[in-house]
C-alpha positions, 0 to 999 in steps of 0.5 A, a space after each residue: 848870557 840872553 837877558 830874557 834868560 836872566 831873572 832880575 833881582 828885585 831885593 837884596 837880603 841883608 844877613 846883618 849879625 845872624 844869631 840867636 834872637 836874644 843877641 839880636 834884641 841885645 844888638 837892637 838895643 845897643 845899636 838904638 842906644 848909640 843912635 840916640 847918643 849920635 842924633 842927641 850930641 850932634 844936635 847939640 852941637 848944631 844948637 849950641 853953634 846956632 845959639 851962641 854968638 861967640 861961636 859964630 866963627 869958621 871953625 865952629 861953623 865947619 864944626 856944626 856942619 860937620 855934625 849935621 853931615 854925622 846925622 845924615 851919615 847915621 840916618 843913612 844905615 842904622 835905621 834900616 839896620 834896627 829893622 833887619 835885626 828885628 825882622 825875619 826877612 832881612 830884605 831890602 829893595 833893589 832901589 833901597 840898596 843902591 840908594 843907601 849904597 850911594 848916600 853911604 859913600 857920598 857922605 863918608 867922601 863928603 866927611 873926608 873933605 870936611 876933614 881937610 877943610 877943617 884941617 886947612 882951617 886950624 892951619 891958618 889960624 895957627 900958623 897965619 894967625 895975623 892973615 886968618 880973619 882976612 883969609 877965612 871970611 864967612 864967604 870963604 866958609 860957605 864956599 868951602 862947606 858947599 864944595 865939600 858937599 857938592 864933591 862928596 855927592 859927585 865924587 862916586 855917582 857914575 861908578 854906583 851907577 854903572 854898578 846898578 847897571 850890571 846884571 844881578 839874576 841871583 843869588 841876592 844874600 849880602 852877608 853884610 848888615 848895609 849895601 857895600 860896593 864889594 858884596 854888591 860887585 860880587 853878586 853880579 852875573 857878569 864879571 865887571 873888573 873895570 868897574 871894580 878897579 875903577 870903583 877901588 881907584 876912586 876910593 882909594 885915591 880920594 882917602 889918600 890925598 885927603 888924609 895926606 892933605 890933612 897929615 901936612 896941614 898938622 905937621 905944619 901945625 905942630 911946627 909952629 906950636 912947638 916953636 911957641 915960647 910959652 906953655 899956654 901956647 902949647 896947650 892951646 894949640 894941642 888942646 885946639 888940634 888935638 880933638 881933630 887928630 883924634 876924630 881924623 885917627 879913628 875914621 881913617 884908620 877903619 876906611 884905609 883897612 876897608 877901601 885902601 889895603 887889601 882885604 881879601 885876607 879878613 873875614 866877612 866878620 872882621 869886614 862888619 866890625 870894621 864898617 861898624 867902627 867908623 859907620 856908627 862908632 866914630 859918629 857917636 865919638 866926635 861929639 864927646 871928642 869935640 865938646 870934652 876938649 873944647 872949653 868954648 863949646 862945653 861952654 856953649 852947651 851948658 848954656 844951651 841947656 841952662 836955657 832949655 831948661 829956662 824956657 821950659 814950662 813949670 
């Protein structure tokens, strides 16, 4: 096809969750509430770690960075989703769509590496407690955090760039609530099996390697905990790592269904539900999981809230 005959798509239509107006308002209210809770919970964790000097340890520094990541992870999708729920056109510009695509994938990849680093931190703390302070120093913690962000934002950059260079000549309707890889490639006028294969291979490789590392780390942690003779040691080990494993389970089970296992048999509605779980539901649960299962974090959050009340003018 001659390029001159192609009318370039300048915007896409995100169908989201079609339905009656009352359903749209209900979804808008629910998702807005989840968004506010996500921002509040993760911001509270960041403030607690910032204000409580007892939490200035690698474990909580990583948790604060993870909460910061979650804030941006939901912000790159939910505001646009809320606008579309109230909009009749439900459009997003070409550049806006690919910007959302890039940040959504990059932040998701960064989350995978953050979970790896957090698993490594717990492995050192429980399996090698004598050497933990000398290995997991503040300098190493900063390096690991920077590497997570750097690798996360470089991992998909090239493939997303090549997808953006594909010819899009219409239709421009995406039956989803965000710009994702499969719907975008499906709208391309020219077949791109190599780009599609590379994109899925990179996603699968990152997901599989990180989950194997995380599971391996916690398997060693579990073995070390079971060797502790006292029940108090068991309780402390399971309490510390239990919350991490819950987060890992919630996040990885959904992204593996979407990007590793074949999804052609799943309906479009099922794809939307799965994406909604790992992109909206999981980030709002993380602060609850970490704060409710961690005594130090609960105490720090209580102190931060009390401090805010004291500082509030009467």
